[in-house]
C-alpha positions in Angstrom: 92.0 85.1 71.2 95.3 83.3 71.9 97.2 81.4 69.2 96.1 77.9 70.4 92.4 78.9 70.2 92.9 80.3 66.7 94.8 77.1 65.6 92.0 74.9 67.1 89.3 77.0 65.3 91.2 76.7 62.1 91.5 72.9 62.4 87.8 72.6 63.2 86.9 74.7 60.2 89.1 72.6 57.9 87.5 69.4 59.3 84.0 70.7 58.8 84.7 72.0 55.3 86.0 68.6 54.4 83.0 66.8 55.8 80.7 69.2 54.0 82.4 68.6 50.7 82.5 64.8 51.1 79.0 64.5 52.3 77.7 66.8 49.5 79.5 64.6 46.9 78.3 61.4 48.5 74.6 62.6 48.6 74.6 64.0 45.1 76.5 61.4 43.2 75.2 57.8 43.1 78.5 56.5 41.7 80.4 57.8 44.8 77.9 56.1 47.1 78.4 52.8 45.2 82.2 53.0 45.2 82.5 54.4 48.8 84.9 52.3 50.9 85.6 54.9 53.6 84.4 54.1 57.1 84.5 57.7 58.0 84.8 60.9 56.0 87.9 63.2 56.6 89.6 60.9 59.2 92.9 62.7 58.7 91.4 66.1 59.4 89.5 64.8 62.4 92.7 63.2 63.9 94.6 66.5 63.5 91.7 68.4 65.1 91.3 66.0 68.1 95.1 65.6 68.6 95.5 69.3 68.9 92.6 69.6 71.2 93.8 66.8 73.4 97.2 68.4 73.8 96.1 72.0 74.2 92.5 71.9 75.5 92.4 68.5 77.3 89.3 69.4 79.5 87.2 70.2 76.3 88.6 67.0 74.7 87.5 64.9 77.7 84.1 66.5 77.5 83.7 65.5 73.9 84.7 62.0 74.6 82.2 61.8 77.4 79.4 63.0 75.2 80.3 60.6 72.4 80.5 57.7 74.8 76.9 58.4 75.9 75.6 59.0 72.4 76.5 55.7 70.7 
């Protein structure tokens, strides 16, 4: 595995771990749900992941955008 692939996998793992922790906290704690003002969980981690993908794996990045555009 080359260095860029390893870095992308690491960023993806960080993003998913953050989403998992935030979602678990959100679902198990009513106070967190009541006070939640975030439009999206882990936006900083997502931006880092997608920015790296866009720079180093543009074809895969474009595929993800295409899937998201057709999903929502």
